Backbone bond lengths (Angstrom), bond angles and torsions (degrees), N, CA, C in turn:
res aa  C-N    CA-C-N  psi(-1)  N-CA   C-N-CA  omega(-1)  CA-C   N-CA-C  phi
1 X - - - 1.455 - - 1.513 108.07 -
2 X 1.316 115.26 149.28 1.417 120.10 175.89 1.567 113.75 -60.81
3 X 1.350 113.25 139.60 1.413 118.23 178.20 1.490 122.15 60.55
4 X 1.338 116.73 22.02 1.429 125.98 177.99 1.566 107.00 -126.72
5 X 1.317 113.92 140.64 1.502 119.83 174.35 1.488 107.13 -138.59
6 X 1.342 113.51 151.22 1.465 124.20 173.13 1.463 105.87 -124.64
7 X 1.418 116.67 140.75 1.414 118.69 -175.90 1.485 111.86 -147.21
8 X 1.303 115.40 176.56 1.435 125.00 176.60 1.517 110.74 -138.08
9 X 1.338 116.21 127.78 1.447 122.29 179.49 1.550 108.25 -114.01
10 X 1.295 116.12 137.49 1.474 122.87 177.05 1.480 112.66 -134.27
11 X 1.318 118.38 135.04 1.461 121.51 -174.82 1.539 109.24 -142.29
12 X 1.297 116.02 152.25 1.547 119.52 177.26 1.519 104.88 -137.60
13 X 1.300 118.77 127.55 1.400 120.91 172.75 1.570 108.38 -118.35
14 X 1.323 112.32 133.83 1.536 120.05 -178.90 1.496 109.81 -133.88
15 X 1.300 114.64 120.02 1.463 121.72 174.28 1.486 112.11 -125.37
16 X 1.365 115.80 134.22 1.486 121.80 178.43 1.477 111.75 -138.65
17 X 1.359 118.11 136.57 1.438 124.04 178.03 1.519 104.78 -135.08
18 X 1.326 112.97 125.32 1.499 121.41 174.14 1.515 108.18 -124.83
19 X 1.366 112.38 119.12 1.462 121.36 -178.42 1.492 109.44 -111.67
20 X 1.295 118.66 118.64 1.452 120.90 174.06 1.490 112.12 -70.03
21 X 1.347 114.67 -47.30 1.410 117.64 -177.98 1.583 106.85 -157.46
22 X 1.365 118.23 132.70 1.416 121.98 178.83 1.514 109.52 -148.34
23 X 1.304 114.87 154.94 1.466 118.94 175.06 1.528 108.26 -126.05
24 X 1.351 116.57 131.38 1.464 120.17 -178.55 1.548 107.36 -137.11
25 X 1.338 119.91 118.78 1.470 121.91 178.27 1.504 112.33 53.43
26 X 1.356 116.96 40.63 1.452 121.98 178.32 1.551 116.44 81.32
27 X 1.355 117.97 -8.08 1.449 121.88 177.62 1.517 109.30 -94.80
28 X 1.265 117.15 132.80 1.462 121.61 178.84 1.536 109.88 -102.70
29 X 1.303 116.02 126.18 1.428 123.16 174.43 1.511 109.42 -109.86
30 X 1.327 115.71 135.61 1.490 120.00 179.62 1.572 105.69 -126.55
31 X 1.335 111.47 139.33 1.498 120.10 172.54 1.479 108.45 55.30
32 X 1.348 120.79 55.95 1.468 124.95 179.37 1.497 108.31 -101.05
33 X 1.293 117.15 136.72 1.544 122.56 -179.84 1.502 109.50 -130.69
34 X 1.313 114.46 137.31 1.472 123.18 175.16 1.501 107.92 -128.88
35 X 1.382 118.25 136.11 1.440 120.73 178.77 1.501 107.20 -142.39
36 X 1.360 116.40 139.63 1.437 119.28 175.87 1.534 108.88 -146.30
37 X 1.350 114.07 124.02 1.402 120.01 177.47 1.509 110.78 -130.96
38 X 1.344 116.40 129.48 1.506 120.52 -178.96 1.527 108.85 -136.06
39 X 1.284 113.24 129.67 1.461 121.87 173.61 1.555 110.47 -102.24
40 X 1.312 116.80 122.84 1.440 120.85 -176.10 1.532 109.63 -115.43
41 X 1.278 117.27 147.89 1.463 118.00 177.31 1.589 108.13 -147.07
42 X 1.252 121.69 154.85 1.464 127.71 -179.06 1.538 107.61 -146.98
43 X 1.331 110.35 136.15 1.492 120.23 166.61 1.525 109.08 -99.93
44 X 1.282 118.99 123.45 1.506 117.54 -171.76 1.519 110.06 -117.88
45 X 1.329 116.27 149.25 1.446 120.42 165.76 1.491 108.07 -134.99
46 X 1.367 115.95 131.70 1.418 121.47 -170.50 1.498 111.50 -131.30
47 X 1.335 115.88 131.39 1.474 123.58 175.36 1.538 107.49 -107.61
48 X 1.372 114.35 125.73 1.478 120.25 177.49 1.564 108.47 -98.81
49 X 1.364 113.76 140.31 1.445 123.24 174.23 1.528 109.97 -120.42
50 X 1.355 114.66 99.18 1.541 118.47 -175.40 1.498 107.97 -63.64
51 X 1.436 114.16 143.00 1.398 122.27 179.62 1.505 109.15 -104.60
52 X 1.300 117.45 145.61 1.473 124.04 172.43 1.495 113.75 63.29
53 X 1.359 116.29 26.90 1.482 121.27 -179.49 1.495 114.43 57.25
54 X 1.300 116.25 31.66 1.451 120.03 -178.78 1.493 113.94 -123.20
55 X 1.340 114.94 -171.91 1.491 120.55 -179.35 1.505 109.67 -120.98
56 X 1.247 117.79 16.92 1.526 121.61 -174.49 1.546 110.19 -100.50
57 X 1.319 118.97 -50.14 1.481 123.31 -174.75 1.458 107.05 -117.02
58 X 1.407 117.14 134.58 1.464 120.11 176.39 1.525 106.11 -146.56
59 X 1.374 111.89 142.96 1.458 119.84 166.25 1.578 106.85 -78.98
60 X 1.286 115.76 154.35 1.515 117.34 170.90 1.485 110.36 -140.36
61 X 1.324 112.04 155.22 1.486 120.68 177.11 1.499 105.83 -129.42
62 X 1.365 112.90 115.48 1.468 120.87 -173.75 1.487 110.33 -112.10
63 X 1.351 118.34 136.21 1.460 124.46 169.95 1.486 106.43 -111.10
64 X 1.357 116.37 139.56 1.505 120.84 -179.95 1.497 110.82 -129.71
65 X 1.287 116.02 134.03 1.455 122.55 165.57 1.508 107.66 -101.08
66 X 1.367 117.00 109.50 1.416 125.52 -171.35 1.531 111.37 -103.03
67 X 1.271 116.83 148.50 1.468 121.09 174.79 1.554 111.70 -146.14
68 X 1.233 117.80 151.67 1.494 121.50 177.74 1.491 114.29 -148.48
69 X 1.272 118.09 147.70 1.437 123.03 -179.11 1.553 103.98 -147.55
70 X 1.330 116.36 144.50 1.428 120.83 177.93 1.512 113.24 179.00
71 X 1.341 112.63 -167.55 1.442 120.57 -179.82 1.534 112.17 -145.10
72 X 1.382 117.22 159.11 1.382 123.59 175.08 1.501 106.72 -137.73
73 X 1.416 117.26 126.11 1.425 120.69 178.17 1.518 108.66 -120.02
74 X 1.340 114.05 139.44 1.477 120.71 -177.94 1.530 103.11 -140.55
75 X 1.343 118.31 105.42 1.472 119.66 -177.89 1.535 113.37 -147.30
76 X 1.329 114.37 164.40 1.486 123.63 171.88 1.484 108.16 -118.55
77 X 1.319 117.81 150.01 1.440 121.29 171.37 1.456 105.56 -94.20
78 X 1.335 118.05 127.52 1.411 123.59 179.21 1.525 111.58 -129.82
79 X 1.280 119.56 -179.40 1.477 121.56 177.78 1.549 110.41 -60.14
80 X 1.324 120.83 -25.72 1.433 122.11 179.40 1.474 113.65 -93.03
81 X 1.286 120.09 6.80 1.471 125.30 179.75 1.516 112.15 111.53
82 X 1.324 114.19 -149.33 1.515 119.00 176.06 1.495 108.34 -83.92
83 X 1.348 116.42 129.79 1.497 121.43 173.31 1.471 109.45 -129.33
84 X 1.285 114.16 130.59 1.518 119.98 -176.60 1.527 111.63 164.14
85 X 1.312 113.63 -152.34 1.451 117.79 -175.47 1.573 111.60 -130.22
86 X 1.298 112.20 149.86 1.439 121.10 179.83 1.602 105.98 -123.95
87 X 1.323 115.78 129.42 1.476 116.26 -177.29 1.520 106.30 -125.14
88 X 1.340 120.93 127.83 1.457 124.80 173.32 1.522 105.48 -92.19
89 X 1.327 116.33 128.19 1.518 120.89 179.41 1.506 111.11 -109.20
90 X 1.305 115.95 147.19 1.492 121.43 175.88 1.498 110.61 -161.30
91 X 1.328 112.67 162.29 1.489 116.22 179.95 1.515 110.71 179.99
92 X 1.304 116.13 156.74 1.484 126.21 174.42 1.507 105.85 -137.67
93 X 1.367 113.97 145.77 1.500 118.89 174.47 1.494 110.76 -156.56
94 X 1.325 115.07 161.70 1.428 124.77 176.13 1.491 108.50 -119.13
95 X 1.268 120.73 128.97 1.530 120.46 -178.68 1.509 113.28 -134.41
96 X 1.337 114.59 163.39 1.372 124.83 176.72 1.515 112.55 -122.78
97 X 1.295 119.47 124.18 1.476 122.94 -171.09 1.540 109.68 -134.54
98 X 1.296 115.13 100.41 1.518 116.14 178.59 1.601 110.95 -84.83
99 X 1.305 117.63 164.98 1.480 117.10 177.89 1.512 110.65 -174.82
100 X 1.311 114.27 -168.11 1.467 126.89 177.68 1.453 112.22 -129.66
101 X 1.276 120.41 134.66 1.473 126.84 174.07 1.547 113.43 -115.00
102 X 1.274 117.39 135.28 1.490 123.05 177.84 1.545 103.82 -116.74
103 X 1.320 117.55 116.02 1.418 122.74 -173.31 1.552 109.23 -90.42
104 X 1.317 119.28 116.82 1.475 121.94 174.47 1.532 109.66 -80.28
105 X 1.366 120.29 -35.81 1.423 125.03 173.02 1.544 109.24 -140.23
106 X 1.284 119.83 -174.26 1.445 119.67 176.83 1.527 113.60 -67.66
107 X 1.304 115.16 -23.90 1.484 123.13 -175.98 1.560 115.85 -105.43
108 X 1.343 117.74 -14.69 1.471 119.49 -173.04 1.544 108.38 -126.92
109 X 1.339 118.35 129.81 1.445 121.86 175.31 1.508 111.47 -137.74
110 X 1.287 114.84 154.31 1.468 122.81 169.93 1.512 109.93 -102.00
111 X 1.318 121.09 138.90 1.402 116.37 -176.69 1.598 106.34 -136.01
112 X 1.348 111.17 159.13 1.411 124.91 173.84 1.477 108.09 -132.94
113 X 1.367 116.21 124.99 1.481 118.99 -177.93 1.552 108.60 -136.49
114 X 1.329 113.65 163.60 1.468 121.22 174.60 1.475 107.58 -130.91
115 X 1.408 114.91 135.41 1.511 115.00 170.67 1.523 108.61 -71.30
116 X 1.283 115.72 130.53 1.473 119.26 -175.09 1.474 113.23 -110.51
117 X 1.292 118.97 -55.20 1.451 126.35 -176.39 1.525 112.08 -139.06
118 X 1.352 116.54 132.79 1.466 118.51 -179.02 1.510 107.55 -150.38
119 X 1.328 114.51 137.03 1.465 119.51 178.90 1.543 109.64 -140.74
120 X 1.324 118.77 148.76 1.446 118.87 -176.04 1.545 110.35 178.49
121 X 1.301 113.66 -163.10 1.407 124.09 -177.43 1.519 112.71 -138.10
122 X 1.297 118.66 135.93 1.457 120.13 -175.25 1.591 104.62 -133.54
123 X 1.412 112.84 150.09 1.462 116.88 174.13 1.489 112.36 -141.43
124 X 1.295 116.40 149.57 1.494 123.77 177.08 1.517 106.79 -132.06
125 X 1.289 118.37 128.14 1.474 124.99 178.24 1.546 108.21 -118.61
126 X 1.330 113.55 115.28 1.477 116.36 -173.35 1.528 109.22 -113.76
127 X 1.348 113.25 136.62 1.477 121.09 169.43 1.484 111.09 -122.07
128 X 1.298 117.00 144.92 1.425 120.53 -170.16 1.563 109.60 -138.03
129 X 1.357 115.99 152.80 1.470 118.11 173.47 1.417 115.07 -78.70
130 X 1.329 122.87 -16.79 1.403 123.95 -174.85 1.518 114.52 -127.65
131 X 1.285 118.25 2.70 1.464 124.62 177.38 1.535 110.71 -133.60
132 X 1.327 114.96 166.24 1.459 119.92 176.27 1.538 109.53 -73.72
133 X 1.280 115.49 151.62 1.496 119.56 177.52 1.461 110.22 -59.64
134 X 1.372 115.69 147.89 1.470 121.51 -179.68 1.493 110.84 -143.69
135 X 1.260 116.44 161.06 1.453 125.02 179.36 1.485 114.94 -142.90
136 X 1.314 119.07 149.77 1.428 123.78 176.18 1.470 107.63 -134.20
137 X 1.335 117.44 118.24 1.447 123.30 177.56 1.476 107.75 -121.36
138 X 1.331 121.55 135.76 1.382 121.45 177.51 1.581 112.81 -152.18
139 X 1.320 113.98 149.52 1.511 119.98 173.77 1.489 104.40 -103.17
140 X 1.378 110.97 149.96 1.507 114.68 -179.69 1.517 109.72 -146.52
141 X 1.374 113.36 156.40 1.429 121.52 171.18 1.537 105.08 -135.72
142 X 1.326 115.94 126.39 1.491 120.09 -178.86 1.508 109.76 -120.75
143 X 1.333 115.38 123.14 1.472 119.52 172.86 1.517 103.00 -112.27
144 X 1.359 116.73 110.13 1.411 121.20 -166.45 1.548 113.52 -139.64
145 X 1.317 117.70 59.91 1.448 118.02 176.62 1.519 109.95 -78.57
146 X 1.324 119.44 104.09 1.432 121.87 -177.52 1.487 110.71 -144.26
147 X 1.276 121.39 141.72 1.446 126.54 -174.83 1.532 107.28 -69.37
148 X 1.316 120.96 -25.51 1.445 123.47 -179.54 1.514 110.09 -70.24
149 X 1.353 119.80 -18.39 1.430 120.65 177.40 1.564 112.32 -98.97
150 X 1.342 116.19 21.29 1.491 119.10 -178.70 1.528 110.06 -64.57
151 X 1.315 116.75 131.67 1.463 121.69 177.42 1.505 108.20 -107.14
152 X 1.319 117.78 141.87 1.407 122.21 178.46 1.592 104.87 -130.16
153 X 1.299 115.30 141.31 1.458 120.21 -178.74 1.507 116.93 -153.16
154 X 1.201 117.08 160.13 1.499 122.69 173.20 1.607 102.39 -112.37
155 X 1.296 110.88 123.68 1.506 120.08 -175.30 1.523 109.96 -111.07
156 X 1.354 114.86 137.15 1.431 120.05 173.47 1.557 108.15 -112.24
157 X 1.305 120.54 121.29 1.388 127.03 -179.75 1.571 112.08 -95.83
158 X 1.316 115.87 127.88 1.455 120.39 -178.37 1.490 110.19 -111.07
């Protein structure tokens, strides 16, 4: 259909910190390890509204079905082996992201968008070597129109 696009977004974030020895507020930590990996994906549907009866500038209204899955590890190596916590992360959300596209060609555009409204459900299940297992599940709604969240991108249309 004219002025309609469907897309898929995929992202992976990976953070690792390995500390051999550190001191913080008089407490010494040795052989401390932190790891966090999260895979994110979105199914998108976008409707374009051309401005000024042209094909160069268009407003768009995008809906996204987002999902994420990953883990977080926080542990020390001791004489007894690894001691710490492992957390499984997950979540789903539905969001609304309006913006502006400037088309350089029929297949390439530059875009600016703002996250406006998002709602969903997230869960964290934690298991630990020295505490009872725990979990945190929560539903959320975020209304966050802020210029600090401005997204800029280069889009290739196929």
